C-alpha positions as CSV (number, residue, x, y, z in Angstrom):
1,M,18.2,13.2,-7.0
2,V,16.6,9.7,-6.8
3,I,12.7,9.5,-6.1
4,D,11.8,6.9,-4.1
5,F,13.9,3.9,-3.3
6,G,11.5,1.1,-2.6
7,L,11.4,-3.1,-2.8
8,F,10.9,-5.5,-5.5
9,Q,8.2,-7.7,-4.5
10,G,6.8,-11.2,-4.9
11,T,8.8,-14.1,-6.2
12,P,12.1,-14.7,-4.6
13,L,13.9,-14.0,-7.2
14,D,12.5,-10.4,-7.3
15,E,13.3,-10.0,-3.9
16,R,17.0,-11.0,-4.7
17,R,16.6,-8.1,-7.4
18,N,16.6,-5.7,-3.7
19,L,20.5,-6.7,-3.3
20,Q,21.6,-4.8,-6.8
21,A,21.5,-0.9,-5.9
22,P,21.1,1.2,-9.4
23,D,24.5,1.7,-10.7
24,I,25.1,5.5,-9.7
25,D,27.5,7.1,-7.8
26,W,25.5,7.2,-4.2
27,S,28.2,9.5,-2.9
28,D,27.0,12.6,-5.3
29,V,23.5,11.8,-4.6
30,D,21.9,15.6,-3.1
31,A,18.6,14.5,-2.2
32,V,16.1,11.3,-2.1
33,V,12.6,11.8,-2.1
34,V,9.5,9.6,-0.8
35,T,6.6,9.5,-2.3
36,H,4.7,7.7,0.3
37,A,5.3,5.7,3.3
38,H,4.9,1.9,1.6
39,V,7.7,-0.6,1.4
40,D,7.7,-0.7,-2.6
41,H,8.6,3.3,-2.6
42,C,10.3,3.7,0.5
43,G,11.5,0.0,2.1
44,R,15.6,-0.1,0.8
45,L,16.0,3.4,2.3
46,G,18.1,1.8,5.0
47,M,20.7,0.3,2.3
48,L,21.9,3.7,2.3
49,P,24.5,4.2,4.4
50,G,25.9,1.3,2.9
51,L,25.8,2.8,-0.1
52,G,27.7,6.2,1.0
53,C,24.8,8.1,0.9
54,D,23.9,10.3,3.3
55,A,21.6,13.3,1.0
56,D,18.6,14.2,2.9
57,I,15.6,11.9,2.6
58,L,12.6,14.1,1.8
59,C,9.1,13.4,2.2
60,T,6.0,14.8,3.3
61,T,5.5,15.8,7.1
62,V,3.2,12.5,7.5
63,T,5.6,10.5,6.0
64,A,8.4,11.2,8.0
65,D,6.3,10.5,11.0
66,L,5.4,6.9,9.6
67,L,9.0,6.0,7.5
68,P,10.5,5.3,11.4
69,R,8.0,2.4,11.9
70,V,8.1,1.0,8.5
71,L,11.7,0.7,8.3
72,K,12.4,-0.2,11.9
73,S,9.6,-3.3,11.1
74,S,11.2,-3.7,7.4
75,A,14.7,-4.3,9.3
76,N,12.8,-6.5,12.0
77,L,11.1,-8.3,9.1
78,Q,14.2,-9.6,7.3
79,A,15.8,-10.6,10.4
80,M,13.5,-13.2,11.4
81,R,12.7,-14.1,8.0
82,L,16.2,-15.4,7.3
83,D,15.9,-17.1,11.0
84,E,12.8,-18.5,9.9
85,W,14.9,-19.8,6.8
86,K,18.2,-21.2,8.6
87,T,15.1,-23.3,11.3
88,G,12.9,-24.4,8.9
89,T,10.0,-22.5,10.3
90,A,8.5,-20.1,7.9
91,P,5.1,-19.2,7.7
92,V,3.2,-22.0,5.3
93,A,0.6,-20.9,3.6
94,R,-0.3,-23.0,0.4
95,V,-3.4,-24.1,-2.0
96,V,-3.7,-27.5,-1.9
97,D,-6.6,-28.7,-3.9
98,P,-6.5,-27.7,-6.9
99,P,-3.0,-28.6,-7.3
100,P,-1.1,-26.1,-8.1
101,P,0.8,-26.4,-11.4
102,P,4.6,-27.2,-11.3
103,A,6.3,-24.2,-10.4
104,T,8.4,-22.5,-13.4
105,V,10.4,-20.3,-10.6
106,P,12.1,-20.9,-7.3
107,Q,9.4,-21.3,-4.0
108,R,9.7,-19.5,-0.9
109,G,12.0,-21.4,1.3
110,E,14.3,-22.3,-1.6
111,I,16.5,-19.1,-1.6
112,E,17.9,-17.5,1.3
113,P,16.4,-14.6,2.0
114,P,17.6,-11.3,1.0
115,V,19.4,-9.1,4.6
116,L,19.5,-5.6,2.7
117,Y,20.2,-3.5,6.1
118,G,19.9,-4.2,10.0
119,M,18.7,-1.8,12.6
120,R,22.0,0.1,13.3
121,D,21.4,1.4,9.7
122,V,17.8,2.1,10.2
123,E,19.0,4.5,13.5
124,H,21.3,6.0,10.4
125,V,18.8,6.7,8.0
126,L,16.3,8.2,10.5
127,H,18.5,11.2,11.0
128,Q,18.3,11.9,7.1
129,I,14.6,12.4,7.3
130,R,13.3,15.7,6.3
131,G,9.5,16.6,6.2
132,M,8.4,18.9,4.1
133,P,4.7,20.5,4.0
134,Y,2.6,19.9,0.7
135,A,3.1,22.6,-2.5
136,S,6.2,24.6,-1.1
137,W,9.6,24.8,-2.9
138,R,12.9,23.4,-1.4
139,T,16.2,23.8,-3.1
140,V,18.0,20.9,-2.7
141,A,20.6,22.3,-5.1
142,P,21.6,25.5,-7.2
143,G,19.2,25.1,-10.1
144,L,17.2,22.0,-8.8
145,R,14.2,22.2,-6.3
146,V,11.1,20.0,-5.5
147,R,8.1,20.4,-4.2
148,L,5.1,17.9,-3.1
149,H,1.4,17.6,-4.1
150,D,-1.2,15.4,-2.4
151,A,-1.7,12.5,-4.2
152,S,-4.3,11.4,-2.1
153,H,-3.4,7.6,-2.0
154,I,-2.6,7.1,1.6
155,L,-2.0,9.4,4.0
156,G,0.7,11.6,3.5
157,S,1.3,10.6,0.2
158,A,3.1,13.0,-2.6
159,S,3.4,13.4,-6.4
160,V,7.0,15.1,-6.7
161,E,7.3,18.0,-9.0
162,V,11.2,18.4,-9.9
163,E,12.1,21.9,-11.6
164,W,15.8,22.7,-12.6
165,E,17.9,25.5,-14.9
166,E,19.1,24.2,-18.0
167,G,20.9,27.6,-19.4
168,D,18.5,30.5,-19.9
169,R,15.3,27.5,-19.4
170,R,13.4,26.1,-16.4
171,R,12.2,22.3,-17.0
172,R,10.1,20.4,-14.8
173,V,9.1,17.0,-14.4
174,L,6.2,15.5,-12.1
175,F,6.5,12.2,-10.8
176,S,3.2,11.0,-9.9
177,G,4.1,8.4,-7.4
178,D,1.3,6.3,-6.4
179,L,-2.1,8.3,-7.3
180,G,-5.5,7.7,-5.2
181,P,-8.9,7.7,-6.4
182,D,-10.2,10.9,-7.2
183,A,-12.8,11.0,-4.5
184,G,-12.7,8.8,-1.8
185,P,-14.6,8.8,1.6
186,L,-11.2,9.0,4.0
187,L,-9.0,11.5,1.9
188,R,-9.5,14.8,0.1
189,S,-9.6,14.9,-3.8
190,R,-5.7,15.3,-5.3
191,P,-5.2,19.2,-6.7
192,P,-4.7,19.3,-10.6
193,L,-1.4,18.1,-12.2
194,P,0.7,21.1,-12.6
195,E,1.7,22.8,-15.9
196,V,5.0,20.2,-16.7
197,D,7.1,19.3,-19.2
198,L,7.1,15.4,-18.7
199,V,4.9,13.3,-16.1
200,V,5.9,9.9,-15.2
201,M,2.8,8.2,-14.0
202,E,1.8,5.0,-12.4
203,S,-0.3,2.6,-14.1
204,T,-1.7,0.2,-11.6
205,N,-4.9,0.2,-12.8
206,G,-4.6,1.1,-16.5
207,L,-6.7,-1.4,-17.9
208,R,-9.4,-1.5,-15.2
209,D,-12.2,0.9,-13.9
210,I,-13.2,-0.1,-10.7
211,P,-17.0,-0.5,-9.0
212,R,-16.3,2.2,-6.6
213,A,-19.7,1.1,-5.1
214,T,-18.6,-2.1,-3.7
215,A,-16.1,0.2,-1.0
216,G,-19.6,2.0,0.2
217,P,-20.7,1.4,4.0
218,Q,-23.9,-0.1,2.1
219,A,-22.1,-2.9,1.0
220,L,-19.7,-3.8,3.7
221,G,-23.1,-3.7,6.0
222,E,-24.9,-6.3,3.7
223,V,-22.0,-8.8,4.8
224,L,-22.0,-7.7,8.4
225,A,-25.7,-8.3,8.8
226,R,-25.1,-11.9,7.0
227,V,-22.2,-12.9,8.7
228,A,-23.8,-11.7,12.1
229,A,-26.8,-13.7,11.2
230,R,-24.8,-16.6,11.2
231,G,-23.0,-16.1,14.8
232,G,-19.8,-16.4,12.6
233,R,-16.7,-14.1,12.4
234,L,-15.4,-11.6,9.4
235,L,-11.7,-11.8,8.7
236,V,-10.4,-9.1,6.6
237,P,-6.6,-9.4,5.7
238,T,-5.6,-5.8,5.2
239,F,-2.2,-4.0,4.4
240,S,-1.1,-1.5,7.3
241,L,-1.2,1.8,5.7
242,G,-4.6,2.5,3.3
243,R,-6.4,-0.4,3.0
244,A,-6.7,-0.5,6.7
245,Q,-7.8,3.0,7.6
246,L,-10.3,2.9,4.7
247,V,-12.3,-0.8,5.9
248,H,-11.6,0.7,9.2
249,Y,-13.4,4.3,8.8
250,R,-16.0,2.5,6.9
251,L,-17.2,0.0,9.9
252,A,-16.3,3.4,12.1
253,E,-19.5,4.8,10.2
254,L,-21.6,1.5,10.2
255,A,-21.0,1.7,14.3
256,R,-22.0,5.3,14.1
257,Q,-25.5,4.0,12.4
258,D,-25.6,1.3,14.9
259,R,-25.1,-1.6,12.0
260,L,-22.1,-3.5,13.4
261,H,-25.1,-5.6,14.8
262,G,-23.1,-6.4,17.8
263,M,-19.7,-7.8,16.5
264,T,-16.3,-6.6,18.2
265,V,-13.7,-5.2,16.0
266,Y,-10.6,-5.9,16.1
267,V,-7.7,-4.4,14.4
268,D,-4.9,-6.5,14.7
269,T,-1.5,-4.8,12.9
270,P,0.1,-2.1,15.3
271,L,0.9,0.1,12.4
272,A,-2.7,0.3,11.2
273,V,-3.5,1.4,14.6
274,R,-0.9,4.1,14.7
275,A,-2.1,5.0,11.2
276,A,-5.6,5.1,12.1
277,E,-4.5,7.0,15.3
278,M,-3.1,9.8,12.9
279,I,-5.9,10.4,10.2
280,G,-7.7,12.6,13.6
281,R,-4.4,14.8,13.8
282,H,-4.6,15.7,10.2
283,P,-7.4,16.9,9.2
284,E,-6.7,19.6,6.7
285,L,-5.9,16.0,4.6
286,L,-9.3,14.3,4.8
287,A,-12.4,14.0,2.9
288,A,-15.8,16.6,3.9
289,E,-17.1,14.4,6.1
290,P,-13.8,13.2,8.2
291,R,-12.5,16.5,8.0
292,R,-15.9,18.4,9.8
293,M,-15.5,15.2,12.6
294,A,-12.1,16.2,13.2
295,E,-12.2,19.9,13.4
296,A,-15.4,19.9,15.7
297,G,-13.2,17.1,18.4
298,A,-14.0,14.0,17.2
299,D,-11.9,11.2,16.3
300,P,-13.3,10.0,12.8
301,M,-11.8,6.2,13.3
302,E,-12.8,5.5,17.1
303,F,-16.5,4.3,18.1
304,D,-17.6,1.8,20.6
305,G,-16.2,-1.9,20.2
306,L,-13.1,-0.9,18.6
307,H,-10.7,-3.3,20.3
308,K,-6.4,-2.5,19.3
309,V,-4.3,-5.1,19.1
310,F,-0.3,-4.6,19.7
311,N,1.5,-8.3,20.7
312,R,0.8,-11.9,19.5
313,R,-0.5,-12.9,23.1
314,H,-3.5,-10.8,22.1
315,S,-3.9,-12.0,18.8
316,L,-4.0,-15.9,19.3
317,K,-6.0,-14.7,22.6
318,V,-8.9,-12.9,20.0
319,A,-7.9,-15.8,16.9
320,A,-9.4,-18.3,19.9
321,G,-12.6,-16.7,20.7
322,T,-15.8,-17.6,19.0
323,S,-18.1,-14.7,19.9
324,P,-19.0,-12.3,16.4
325,A,-16.2,-10.5,15.9
326,V,-15.0,-8.4,12.6
327,I,-10.6,-9.2,12.4
328,L,-8.4,-6.3,10.4
329,A,-4.5,-8.2,10.4
330,G,-1.9,-8.0,8.0
331,S,-0.8,-9.1,5.6
332,G,-3.3,-8.5,3.2
333,F,-1.9,-10.9,0.5
334,L,-2.0,-14.2,3.0
335,D,1.2,-15.4,3.0
336,A,2.8,-14.1,6.4
337,G,1.7,-12.9,9.7
338,P,-1.5,-12.8,12.4
339,V,-3.9,-13.3,9.7
340,L,-2.7,-16.6,9.3
341,H,-3.5,-18.0,12.8
342,H,-6.7,-16.4,12.3
343,L,-7.5,-17.8,8.7
344,A,-7.4,-21.0,10.8
345,S,-9.3,-20.4,13.2
346,L,-12.2,-20.2,10.6
347,V,-11.8,-21.2,7.5
348,S,-13.1,-24.7,8.0
349,E,-16.6,-23.2,8.9
350,D,-19.1,-21.8,6.9
351,R,-20.6,-19.2,9.2
352,H,-17.5,-17.5,8.5
353,A,-16.8,-15.2,6.2
354,I,-12.9,-13.8,4.4
355,L,-13.2,-10.5,3.0
356,F,-10.6,-9.6,0.1
357,A,-11.0,-6.1,-0.1
358,G,-8.9,-5.0,-3.2
359,H,-6.3,-6.8,-5.8
360,Q,-4.3,-9.8,-4.5
361,L,-1.1,-10.8,-5.4
362,P,-1.0,-13.9,-8.5
363,G,0.6,-17.0,-6.7
364,S,-0.6,-15.7,-3.0
365,L,-2.9,-17.6,-0.9
366,G,-4.9,-15.1,-1.0
367,H,-5.4,-15.1,-4.7
368,G,-6.0,-18.7,-4.6
369,M,-8.3,-18.6,-2.1
370,L,-10.4,-15.8,-4.1
371,H,-10.6,-18.2,-7.0
372,G,-12.0,-21.2,-5.7
373,A,-9.0,-22.9,-3.3
374,R,-11.3,-25.9,-1.8
375,A,-8.4,-26.9,0.6
376,I,-5.2,-24.7,1.9
377,E,-2.1,-25.5,4.0
378,L,-1.1,-23.7,6.7
379,K,1.5,-24.1,9.8
380,E,-1.6,-25.5,11.7
381,G,-2.6,-28.2,9.0
382,V,-4.4,-28.5,6.0
383,F,-7.8,-27.2,6.3
384,E,-11.2,-27.6,3.8
385,V,-11.9,-24.0,2.6
386,K,-15.7,-23.7,4.2
387,A,-16.1,-20.1,4.9
388,E,-17.5,-17.6,2.8
389,R,-15.8,-15.5,0.3
390,V,-16.5,-12.2,-0.5
391,H,-14.7,-9.4,-2.9
392,L,-15.3,-5.7,-2.2
393,E,-12.8,-4.8,-4.9
394,G,-13.6,-1.2,-4.8
395,Y,-11.0,-0.7,-1.4
396,S,-8.3,-0.7,-4.1
397,G,-5.9,2.9,-3.0
398,H,-5.2,2.9,-6.8
399,A,-6.1,5.2,-8.9
400,D,-8.2,3.4,-11.6
401,R,-8.6,4.2,-15.7
402,G,-10.7,6.8,-15.4
403,D,-8.7,8.6,-12.3
404,L,-5.4,8.5,-14.1
405,L,-7.5,9.9,-17.0
406,G,-9.2,12.5,-15.3
407,W,-6.0,13.7,-13.7
408,L,-4.3,14.4,-17.1
409,R,-7.1,15.8,-19.0
410,G,-7.9,18.2,-15.8
411,R,-3.8,19.8,-15.7
412,A,-3.4,23.0,-15.8
413,G,-2.4,23.3,-19.2
414,G,0.8,22.1,-21.5
415,S,0.7,19.0,-23.4
416,P,3.1,16.8,-21.8
417,R,4.8,13.9,-22.8
418,V,4.1,10.9,-20.2
419,V,6.0,8.5,-19.7
420,L,4.3,5.2,-18.1
421,N,5.8,3.3,-15.2
422,H,4.3,0.9,-12.0
423,G,2.1,-1.3,-13.8
424,E,2.4,-5.0,-15.7
425,Q,2.8,-4.7,-19.2
426,R,-1.0,-4.7,-20.4
427,S,-2.4,-2.1,-17.8
428,R,0.8,0.1,-19.7
429,E,-0.4,-0.7,-23.0
430,A,-3.9,-0.2,-22.8
431,L,-3.6,3.1,-20.8
432,A,-0.8,4.8,-23.4
433,S,-3.5,3.7,-25.6
434,V,-6.0,5.4,-24.4
435,I,-4.1,8.6,-23.6
436,R,-2.5,8.5,-27.2
437,D,-6.2,8.5,-28.7
438,D,-8.3,10.4,-26.0
439,L,-6.2,13.4,-25.3
440,G,-3.9,13.1,-27.9
441,L,-0.2,13.0,-25.5
442,P,2.4,11.3,-26.7
443,V,3.3,8.4,-24.1
444,E,6.2,6.3,-23.5
445,L,6.9,2.9,-22.6
446,P,10.4,2.6,-21.1
447,A,12.0,-1.0,-20.2
448,A,13.8,-1.3,-16.4
449,N,17.1,0.7,-16.8
450,A,16.4,3.0,-19.6
451,T,17.5,5.9,-20.1
452,I,15.1,8.9,-20.8
453,P,16.6,12.1,-22.6
454,L,14.6,14.9,-22.0
């Protein structure tokens, strides 16, 4: 069984690692389980036909609905990036003042971007997807079964519990996937960690506690009031799944409180639009207030003044506008996509603002902007950065250190071994130390490609 088959992201060298699939006999795989629809967890599923793997792809029913759009988008993006590389038309998105340090690794555009699969592969893979309800066991092979638990990271995200028979014993391992905050405003809280022998656990925010109050309606409302008073626009770089829905929901709350100050809200990423539409169709997965609304027949994501953008022509028209507005546009790191032409339209005017909601990847334009860039280069030219920059890090969809410890502390029973993955080394080390000292559990930090004996 394979748990997640996602993309490496980062530098061009990181991305070329995607070409090398794990060295296993893929024709012998009984199931591929996907924790959620973010590409770093599902983005290489299109490689399965080329690897000779026709196993069922198991995931929640919501993720099963999202995967076709995510994988088709990924295939199109790979083909487009290769074409841009060949024609020299790749997006320009970089800090020019202060000058960046000399590059120690190849930069985007210097190495041919990999194409892992095409649309025909995706169409093949879509026939392998099998949606599962939460908390229900499914037999994968004799003596081997799996069930999914809500991870509250994005809609449909899951932790994966695997059980198999070993002689007269049963062994259980829980793969956390990405865990969300314990009590977010949009999604319901996670269930307790079941009793298992071993936990393979993410550690993204193992080094810090996140000020969740910055994701509240009050903080965002203050930003809107300030920008509206200047007659400006607020640009929010977002990822289509997760962060976009949380910011969207907060804007819907403010709209119902008549606190948008006449600003139109544009959601300029089709996948985020579709994901928002799914929210109201799954009230059982929501926190108390949005669930109450959805069960009463009121979509918690809809409000007057909301406009959905589905194509580039409409997006460019929005970017050319001057009236006060909030624009949610991809991508979240300011490295590609419609957010760049919106950025070009407003970055050099101090009446506008850019809201960074959550983490920015080091080396990205978003990270440089957040940390004081004075001038940037885009396809449209070089711009002095005059727009206000706001950071509300509470919109992170990842559990912070306190949430991760609380999840382990509230387990159903037992003293499982803990294996930390999916985090930078400093985060893993910091979280491991606290788990050992505060919870008394054994912790391991394996290197890539390590084998963990049970």
